[in-house]
C-alpha positions as CSV (number, residue, x, y, z in Angstrom):
1,M,85.0,67.9,22.0
2,V,83.6,67.3,25.5
3,N,83.2,70.3,27.6
4,M,83.6,70.4,31.4
5,R,79.9,70.6,32.1
6,Q,79.1,67.7,30.0
7,A,81.6,65.7,31.7
8,L,80.4,66.5,35.1
9,D,76.8,65.4,34.1
10,L,78.0,62.3,32.5
11,G,80.0,61.6,35.6
12,M,77.4,62.2,38.0
13,G,75.0,60.2,35.8
14,S,77.4,57.1,36.1
15,I,77.7,57.5,39.9
16,K,74.0,57.6,40.3
17,H,73.3,54.8,38.2
18,A,75.5,52.6,40.6
19,K,74.7,54.3,44.0
20,L,75.4,51.3,46.2
21,R,78.8,50.6,44.5
22,S,79.7,54.3,44.4
23,A,78.9,54.5,48.2
24,L,81.0,51.5,49.0
25,T,83.6,53.0,46.8
26,T,83.8,56.3,48.6
27,L,83.8,54.7,52.1
28,G,87.5,54.3,52.4
29,I,87.9,58.0,51.3
30,I,85.3,59.2,53.8
31,I,87.1,57.1,56.6
32,G,90.5,58.4,55.7
33,V,89.6,62.0,55.3
34,A,87.5,61.9,58.5
35,A,90.3,60.5,60.4
36,V,92.9,63.0,59.2
37,V,90.7,65.9,59.8
38,A,89.8,64.8,63.4
39,N,93.3,64.0,64.4
40,V,94.7,67.4,63.0
41,S,91.7,69.1,64.9
42,L,92.3,67.2,68.1
43,G,95.9,68.0,67.9
44,A,95.4,71.7,67.6
45,S,93.0,71.1,70.5
46,F,95.7,69.5,72.7
47,N,97.9,72.2,72.0
48,Q,95.5,75.0,73.1
49,F,94.6,72.8,76.2
50,F,98.3,72.5,77.2
51,T,98.8,76.4,76.7
52,D,95.6,76.9,78.9
53,E,96.6,74.5,81.5
54,L,100.1,75.9,81.6
55,G,98.6,79.5,82.1
56,T,96.6,78.3,85.2
57,L,99.9,77.4,86.9
58,G,101.5,80.8,86.3
59,S,102.2,83.8,84.0
60,N,105.5,84.0,82.0
61,F,107.3,82.3,84.8
62,I,110.8,81.3,85.0
63,I,111.8,78.6,87.4
64,I,115.2,77.9,89.0
65,Y,115.7,75.1,91.6
66,S,118.9,74.0,93.2
67,Q,120.5,70.8,92.7
68,D,122.4,70.8,96.1
69,V,122.0,72.4,99.5
70,N,123.2,76.0,100.3
71,I,123.2,77.1,96.6
72,L,120.5,79.9,96.4
73,H,120.6,82.5,99.1
74,E,119.4,86.0,99.2
75,N,122.3,87.2,97.1
76,E,121.1,84.7,94.3
77,L,117.5,85.9,94.9
78,N,118.7,89.4,94.3
79,V,120.5,88.6,91.1
80,V,117.3,87.2,89.6
81,R,115.2,90.2,91.1
82,N,117.4,92.9,89.6
83,T,117.6,91.2,86.0
84,P,116.1,93.3,83.6
85,G,112.6,92.1,82.4
86,V,111.8,90.4,85.8
87,E,108.7,91.7,87.3
88,G,108.2,89.5,90.3
89,V,110.2,86.9,92.2
90,S,109.5,84.6,94.9
91,P,111.9,82.1,96.6
92,S,110.4,78.8,98.0
93,N,111.2,75.8,100.2
94,G,109.2,72.7,100.6
95,Q,108.7,69.7,102.9
96,M,106.3,67.0,103.4
97,A,105.1,67.7,107.0
98,A,102.7,66.4,109.6
99,V,99.6,68.5,109.6
100,T,97.1,68.1,112.4
101,Y,93.4,69.5,112.4
102,L,91.5,68.8,115.3
103,S,92.1,64.9,115.9
104,S,93.0,64.1,112.3
105,K,96.7,64.0,111.3
106,R,98.0,63.9,107.7
107,Q,101.3,64.1,105.7
108,I,100.9,67.4,103.5
109,D,103.3,69.0,101.2
110,V,104.1,72.5,102.7
111,Q,105.6,75.4,100.6
112,G,107.2,78.3,101.9
113,V,107.0,81.3,99.5
114,S,106.7,85.0,99.4
115,Q,103.6,87.3,98.7
116,D,104.7,87.6,95.0
117,A,103.7,84.0,94.6
118,E,100.1,84.5,94.4
119,N,100.6,86.6,91.2
120,I,103.6,84.7,89.8
121,L,101.7,81.2,90.2
122,N,98.3,82.8,89.2
123,I,96.7,81.5,92.5
124,Q,93.1,82.1,92.8
125,L,91.4,82.2,96.2
126,E,88.0,80.8,97.0
127,E,88.0,82.3,100.5
128,G,90.1,84.6,102.6
129,N,93.4,86.4,101.2
130,F,96.7,85.5,100.5
131,F,99.4,86.4,103.2
132,T,102.0,89.1,103.0
133,D,105.7,89.1,103.7
134,K,104.9,90.8,107.0
135,D,102.7,87.8,108.1
136,K,104.3,85.0,110.2
137,Y,102.1,82.1,111.3
138,V,99.6,82.0,108.7
139,A,98.6,79.5,106.0
140,V,96.9,79.3,102.9
141,L,95.4,75.9,101.9
142,G,94.7,74.1,98.7
143,W,91.2,73.1,98.0
144,K,91.5,69.5,98.7
145,V,93.6,70.2,102.0
146,A,90.7,72.2,103.2
147,N,87.8,70.0,102.0
148,E,88.9,66.4,101.5
149,K,92.0,65.7,103.4
150,F,90.7,65.8,107.0
151,D,87.6,64.4,108.7
152,R,86.2,67.7,108.9
153,N,86.4,70.8,106.4
154,I,88.8,73.5,107.2
155,S,87.5,77.1,106.9
156,I,89.5,80.5,107.1
157,N,90.4,81.6,110.5
158,N,90.6,77.8,111.6
159,Y,93.8,76.8,113.2
160,I,96.1,73.7,112.1
161,D,99.3,72.5,113.7
162,I,102.2,71.8,111.6
163,T,105.3,69.6,112.5
164,F,108.4,70.0,110.5
165,T,111.5,68.0,110.5
166,R,114.8,69.7,110.5
167,D,118.0,68.5,108.7
168,D,119.4,67.3,111.9
169,G,116.3,65.0,112.6
170,S,114.8,67.1,115.4
171,T,111.2,68.3,114.9
172,V,109.5,71.6,115.6
173,A,105.7,72.2,115.6
174,Q,103.6,75.4,115.3
175,K,100.2,76.5,115.0
176,F,99.2,78.3,112.0
177,K,95.8,80.5,111.4
178,V,94.1,79.5,107.9
179,K,94.1,82.8,106.0
180,G,93.0,81.6,102.7
181,I,91.7,78.6,100.8
182,I,92.8,78.3,97.1
183,S,89.9,77.6,94.5
184,S,90.2,74.3,92.8
185,P,92.0,74.3,89.7
186,E,90.6,73.0,86.4
187,N,93.9,71.8,85.1
188,T,94.3,68.1,85.8
189,F,97.0,67.0,83.0
190,V,99.9,69.8,83.3
191,Q,101.3,70.1,86.7
192,G,104.3,72.5,87.3
193,G,106.0,71.7,90.6
194,P,103.7,71.1,93.7
195,D,100.0,70.3,92.9
196,R,98.4,73.5,94.7
197,D,95.2,71.5,95.1
198,I,97.0,69.4,98.0
199,T,99.5,72.0,99.0
200,I,99.8,74.3,101.9
201,Y,101.6,77.6,101.5
202,I,103.1,79.6,104.3
203,P,105.5,82.7,104.4
204,I,109.1,81.6,103.2
205,A,110.7,83.6,106.2
206,T,108.7,81.6,108.7
207,M,109.5,78.3,106.8
208,N,113.3,78.9,106.9
209,G,113.0,80.2,110.5
210,L,111.3,77.0,111.7
211,L,113.7,74.7,109.7
212,N,116.7,76.7,110.8
213,V,118.0,77.1,107.2
214,S,118.8,80.2,105.2
215,D,119.1,79.0,101.6
216,Y,116.3,78.5,99.2
217,G,115.2,75.1,97.3
218,G,114.2,77.1,94.3
219,I,113.2,80.6,93.0
220,T,110.3,81.4,90.6
221,A,110.3,84.7,88.5
222,K,107.9,86.4,86.3
223,T,108.6,88.3,83.2
224,G,106.5,91.2,81.7
225,S,105.4,89.4,78.8
226,A,105.5,85.9,77.1
227,E,107.5,87.1,74.1
228,S,110.2,88.2,76.5
229,V,110.3,85.1,78.8
230,S,113.2,83.1,76.7
231,T,115.4,86.2,76.6
232,V,115.0,87.2,80.2
233,S,115.3,83.5,81.2
234,D,118.8,83.4,79.3
235,E,119.9,86.5,81.0
236,V,119.0,85.1,84.4
237,D,121.1,82.0,83.6
238,R,124.0,84.0,82.6
239,R,123.9,86.2,85.8
240,L,123.4,83.4,88.2
241,A,126.1,81.4,86.6
242,R,128.5,84.2,87.0
243,A,127.3,84.8,90.6
244,L,127.8,81.1,91.5
245,G,131.1,80.8,89.8
246,V,130.2,78.8,86.7
247,S,132.4,79.5,83.7
248,A,130.9,80.9,80.6
249,R,131.8,77.6,78.7
250,D,129.7,75.5,81.2
251,I,126.7,77.6,81.2
252,E,124.9,75.2,78.9
253,N,126.0,72.3,80.9
254,D,123.4,71.2,83.4
255,D,125.6,68.6,84.8
256,V,128.1,71.2,85.9
257,K,125.9,74.0,87.0
258,P,124.5,73.5,90.6
259,Y,121.2,74.7,89.5
260,R,118.5,74.0,86.8
261,I,116.4,76.7,85.0
262,F,113.6,76.5,82.8
263,N,110.7,78.7,81.7
264,Q,107.1,78.7,80.4
265,A,108.0,78.9,76.8
266,E,110.3,75.9,76.8
267,I,107.6,73.8,78.5
268,I,105.0,75.0,75.9
269,E,107.4,74.1,73.2
270,Q,107.9,70.5,74.7
271,L,104.2,70.1,75.0
272,D,103.6,71.3,71.4
273,Q,106.1,68.8,70.1
274,L,104.5,66.0,72.0
275,A,101.0,66.8,70.6
276,N,102.4,67.3,67.1
277,T,104.3,64.1,67.3
278,L,101.1,62.3,68.4
279,T,99.1,64.1,65.8
280,I,101.5,62.8,62.8
281,L,101.9,59.3,64.1
282,I,98.0,59.0,64.3
283,T,97.2,60.8,61.0
284,L,99.9,58.5,59.5
285,V,97.7,55.6,60.5
286,A,94.6,57.4,59.1
287,L,96.2,57.8,55.9
288,V,96.4,54.1,55.4
289,A,92.4,54.2,55.1
290,L,93.2,56.8,52.2
291,V,95.4,54.5,50.5
292,V,92.8,51.8,50.8
293,G,90.2,54.3,49.6
294,S,92.3,55.2,46.4
295,I,92.6,51.4,45.7
296,G,88.9,51.2,45.9
297,I,88.3,53.8,43.5
298,M,90.8,52.6,41.1
299,N,89.3,49.1,41.2
300,I,85.8,50.4,40.7
301,M,86.8,52.5,37.8
302,L,88.7,49.6,36.1
303,V,85.3,47.7,36.6
304,T,83.6,50.5,35.1
305,V,86.0,50.8,32.1
306,T,85.2,47.0,31.5
307,E,81.7,47.2,31.7
308,R,81.6,50.2,29.4
309,T,83.9,48.8,26.9
310,R,81.2,48.8,24.0
311,E,80.0,52.5,25.0
312,I,83.7,53.6,24.8
313,G,84.0,52.1,21.4
314,L,80.9,53.6,20.3
315,M,81.8,56.9,21.5
316,K,85.0,56.8,19.6
317,S,83.4,55.8,16.5
318,L,81.1,59.0,16.9
319,G,84.3,61.2,17.0
320,F,85.0,61.4,20.8
321,K,88.9,61.9,20.9
322,K,91.2,60.2,23.2
323,N,91.5,63.2,25.6
324,D,87.6,63.4,25.7
325,I,87.4,59.8,26.9
326,L,90.4,60.7,29.3
327,L,88.6,63.5,30.7
328,L,85.2,61.7,31.2
329,F,86.7,58.9,33.4
330,M,89.1,61.3,35.3
331,I,86.1,63.4,36.2
332,E,84.1,60.4,37.4
333,S,86.9,59.4,39.3
334,T,87.5,62.7,41.0
335,L,83.9,63.2,41.7
336,L,84.0,59.9,43.6
337,G,87.0,61.4,45.6
338,T,85.3,64.7,46.3
339,I,82.2,63.4,47.4
340,G,84.1,61.2,50.0
341,G,86.0,64.4,50.9
342,V,83.0,66.3,51.8
343,L,81.4,63.6,53.7
344,G,84.8,62.9,55.3
345,V,85.3,66.6,56.4
346,L,81.8,66.6,57.9
347,F,82.1,63.3,59.8
348,G,85.8,64.5,60.9
349,A,84.3,67.7,62.4
350,V,81.6,65.9,64.1
351,A,84.0,63.3,65.6
352,S,86.6,65.9,66.7
353,Y,83.8,67.7,68.4
354,A,82.4,64.6,70.1
355,V,85.8,63.7,71.4
356,Q,86.8,67.1,72.5
357,S,83.5,67.4,74.5
358,Y,84.2,64.1,76.0
359,L,87.9,65.0,77.1
360,S,86.7,68.5,78.1
361,I,89.4,70.1,76.0
362,P,89.0,73.3,73.7
363,H,86.9,73.0,70.7
364,V,89.4,73.9,68.1
365,F,88.7,73.3,64.4
366,P,91.0,75.4,62.1
367,P,89.3,76.5,58.9
368,Y,92.2,75.3,56.8
369,L,91.0,71.6,57.8
370,I,87.9,71.9,55.2
371,L,90.3,72.9,52.4
372,L,92.8,70.1,53.6
373,G,90.0,67.5,53.4
374,F,89.0,68.5,50.1
375,S,92.4,68.6,48.6
376,I,93.3,65.2,50.0
377,A,90.0,63.6,48.6
378,F,90.4,65.5,45.2
379,V,94.1,64.4,44.7
380,V,93.3,60.8,45.7
381,G,90.3,60.7,43.3
382,L,92.4,62.3,40.5
383,V,95.5,60.0,41.0
384,A,93.3,56.8,41.5
385,G,91.6,57.6,38.1
386,V,94.7,58.1,36.0
387,Y,95.3,54.5,35.1
388,P,91.7,53.5,34.4
389,A,91.0,56.7,32.4
390,N,94.1,56.3,30.4
391,K,93.2,52.5,29.6
392,A,89.7,53.5,28.5
393,A,91.0,56.4,26.4
394,S,93.8,54.2,24.8
395,M,91.2,51.4,23.6
396,N,91.0,50.4,20.0
397,P,87.3,51.5,18.8
398,V,86.9,48.4,16.5
399,E,88.0,45.9,19.5
400,A,86.0,48.0,21.9
401,L,82.8,47.4,19.6
402,R,83.3,43.8,19.4
403,H,83.6,43.4,23.2
404,E,80.8,41.1,24.6
């Protein structure tokens, strides 16, 4: 009876005896496991990246935007503000306006917001301060607006001229004092609404006064926690629908409601689904390498069985049972798979780290990937060795000894 230690020693001896062939055999397993491990790690990294990116755009936010004019007014703003769980709210209006600084004139996105927008949108300032609701003709500039859009850089306390176009086609110009400049955000992939890097923010009351309007294009709210954002968002939706005369049966129908509403949790869920889908698709492609690797192990084991036919006959004549022969060849096959798995996990970890560094995304390598890589390689080696091992174990000892 062959014990496990003897089987391992014999299996390793066989592998060492044919180093090059064993190395080539495990190559498919190494590539397959490395690809699976790297892709799953990258998927986790992208999930973390999306979450971090979204966090730079705001905290636990709910966004409502009008699908027509004269929909969202002060009454609707108060409905959102008074919803339980809402801790901050800011109305907004936006327009591409002609902005002049010294002799340079550019078309810039101008957004009217309230003072709460600084907290709700997680706006970080490089210079100066954000405006308050008591301010009137002041502006906060995105980093690129201040440093790249015009011939000369704009600093706080400088003045810019903004020309707006009203709904009736008339224009109105106003001089604004720069009160703050926003830090350049690190996020470059996920954008929620206006890109703050190339946006100018002014007080919403000033914006609506210059445009001669009383409604808002949108409302952004903040909840107390990420866990409550979905619940609070649903309650805001119900209250707004009731305030705007939308029937209860149409509350889920975006084509009927005069507004749209979405929240941070929904965006994160959609981005997670996107990242997971991409990970699954790429991993499926990587599994092809594992299939190739398993075929390679099966082929080499079949060759080994043929080469060792006389040896198998001799072993059987010395009293080795069918199960002993089966165990020996299964161990050898599994060892090939496991060695490939160890190297595959190492290469996969290195590859994922390199790609994450190149793409400047978070380094995420879940510990379960180590177990996953080993398990895949072990199973592939085990399954690939079943047929060759069974063929070896089923040999007639007399015929095996006669084999040339």
